[in-house]
N, C-alpha and C positions, 0 to 999 in steps of 0.2 A: 504494500499500499504506499502510495506516495505521501509526501509531507503535506501537500494540499488536501488530499483526501482525508488524512487524519485530522487536519484542522477543521475541515467542514463537518466531519463526523462528530468531533468534540463540540463544535458550535450547535449542531443539531441536538445532541444529547443534553447539552446544557440548557437550551432554550425551548425545545419543542413542546414540552408539557405546558409551560406558561403561555406560549402562543396559541396552543390548542384551547386552553381555557378562555383566553381572550377572544378568539374567534367564536367560540361557542356562546359566550356572553352576548354577542351581537346577533348571531344567526339562530340560536336555539335549536341547532341541528348538528349532531356530531359528524355526519358525513360531509356536510358542507364545510364545517370547520376544518376537518382533515384536509379537504381539497384546498382550502385557502392557505393553510400552513404550508402545504406542499408547493403551492404556487409562489409563496413568499420566499421559500428556500431556493427554488429554481431561479427566481428573479435575483435573489441575493448573490447567487453564484455567477450571474451574468454581469454584475456591476463591479466596478472598482471601488470597494469600500474603503474610505479613508477615515481613520479614527478621529472623530471630532467630539464624540461624547461616548456614552456607553453603548456597546453593541446591543444590549437588551432593549434599550430605549429605541434604538433605530429599527430593530426587528419588530418591536411592539407597534411602532408607528406604521410600518409597512403593513402589518396584520390588520390594524384598525382600518386603514385606508382601503385595504382589499375587502374587508368585511362590509364596509359601507358601500363600496362598488357593487358587491354582490347583492345587497339589499335593494339597490336601485336597478338591478338587472331585470330583464324580461323573464329570465328563467325563474327567479324568485317570485315575481309577480304572478307568473303562470301557476306555480305551485300553490300559492296562496289562494288564487282564484279556484283552482281545483278542489282544495280542502273546503273552501267556503261553499262551493256548489254541492259537494258531497254531503255536507252538513245540512244544507237546505233540502236536498232530496230525501235524506234520511228522516228529517223532521216531518216532511210532508207525508212520507210513508207511514210513520208512527201515528200521526194525526188521523190518517185514513183508516188505520186499524183500530183506533181508540173509539170510533163511533160505532 
């Protein structure tokens, strides 16, 4: 394993759990939170990070921004619409059987 791979693995091990909790706080969905954290680390590997503050704060900000982008996305809105529609259909069905 190269030095860079070990550094990236160390960064991931050190910060992944915190970032996952942060993304979950915004999305309320574990799978979406995992996808967001994965995207953050992929993007982090593509940029030239210069130490200007703490790495944890930098990765946290990236995660928050990515989570907010997800909440504004059509994918998220479509999921919310499906869930709301399913709830309305189930309620109508329940009301139909109640009479």
